[in-house]
N, C-alpha and C positions, 0 to 999 in steps of 0.2 A: 755659876752653877745653875743648871736648868732644872726645872721641876717637871715631873711627868704626872699627868692626871690619869688616875685609874678610872675605868668605867664605873658607873653607879649601878649597883645591883640591889634589888629589894630582897631581903632575906626573911622578913617577918611581916605578917599581915594580921592586924587585930580585927576580930569579927565579933559583933554584938549579937547574941542569940535572943535577947529580950526585945520586947516592943520598945519603941523609942520613948514611950510615956512611962515605962517601968524603970526600975533600977537596972543599970547595965550588967550584963553577964558576958564579959569578954572572954574569948578564946583566942589563943595565939596559934596561927598556922605558919609553920616554918617551911623552908624551901624543900624539905624532904617529904612533906605531907602530900598525899595524892591529889588534893584539891587546891594546892598552892597556886598553880598557873591559872586556874579558873578564878580564884579569889583576886589575884593581881589584875587580871583582865577585867573583872567585874567592877572594880572600885573606880568611882568617878571622883574628880577633883572636888575639894571642899565638902566631902561627905564622909559619913561613918558607914562602913560596910556592915550590913546585917545579914543574917541567914535564917531562913525558915524552910523546913522540910528540904534541906540541902540545896536551896536556891538562894543565891546571893542577890541582895538588892541594896540600894543606897538611900540614905536619909541625910538631908542637908545639915551641916554643922551649925549654920546660922541662917536665919531668915530675917530680912530687913522689914521694918514696918511698911505696910501697903504693898509688899512684893507679892506677885501672883504665885500660886503654888500649882504644880502639875504632878500627876503620876503617870509613869510610862510603863506599859506592860509588854510592849514590843518595840525595841529600839537598840541602839548601840550600847546603852547602859539602861538598866531598869531600876525602878524605885520612884522615890519622890524627889522632885527638884524645885528649887526656888528660882523664880524668874523665867520669863519666856525665852531669853537667850540660852539659858541652860537646857530648857526643854528642847529647843530647836537643835542644840548640839547633840542631843540624844536621839533625835528622829530624822535629821537631815540625811538623805540618801538611803533611808531604810524603807524598802518596799513594804507596804501594808503596815506602817508604823501605827501604834495605838497609844494615845495619850489623851488625858482629859484634865481640865482645870478643876481644882478642888479648893475648899475653904481653909484647910489646915493640913499640917503634916500628919496628924493622927488619922484624919479621914483618908488621906492619900495612902498611908501605910495599910489601913484596913482594906482598901480597894486592891492594893498590891497582893496582900495575903489571900484575899478571896480569889484573885486571878491565879495564884499559885495553887490553891486548893482545887480549882477547876481545871488546871492544866492549860491555862490561857496566857502563859507568860513565856517570852523568848527573847534572849539577847542575840542580836543579829549584827554581823559586820556591815557597816555602811557600804553602799554601792556593790553589794554582793548579790548574787542570784540565789534564790531558794531552790533547793533540790526537790 
């Protein structure tokens, strides 16, 4: 008897509407929601997806002691990332990538939200040309 593997499809995305330092306020976005595809595309590995003013951004699930922290406001994924390798994955191949090292997740998240307020945030496909 042979088994057939069905393709894996994401049907739900959990999004936190609160600051990472506050109690979580999760919203579930299902595959029928108009922002579903954007939410799926926005989520980075090992991160919790957050949303502020309809902009999705990532916050790391775990930060190791002495691990560098970066925030990315123009990259293939945006938000706060733990470790240079993860930051590099967000900016490699992105023309005009914007990222900076910060001392904590909270400071990085504040910088991301300021960039959202000022309209200075953009998720870009790597190796793509801006129009």
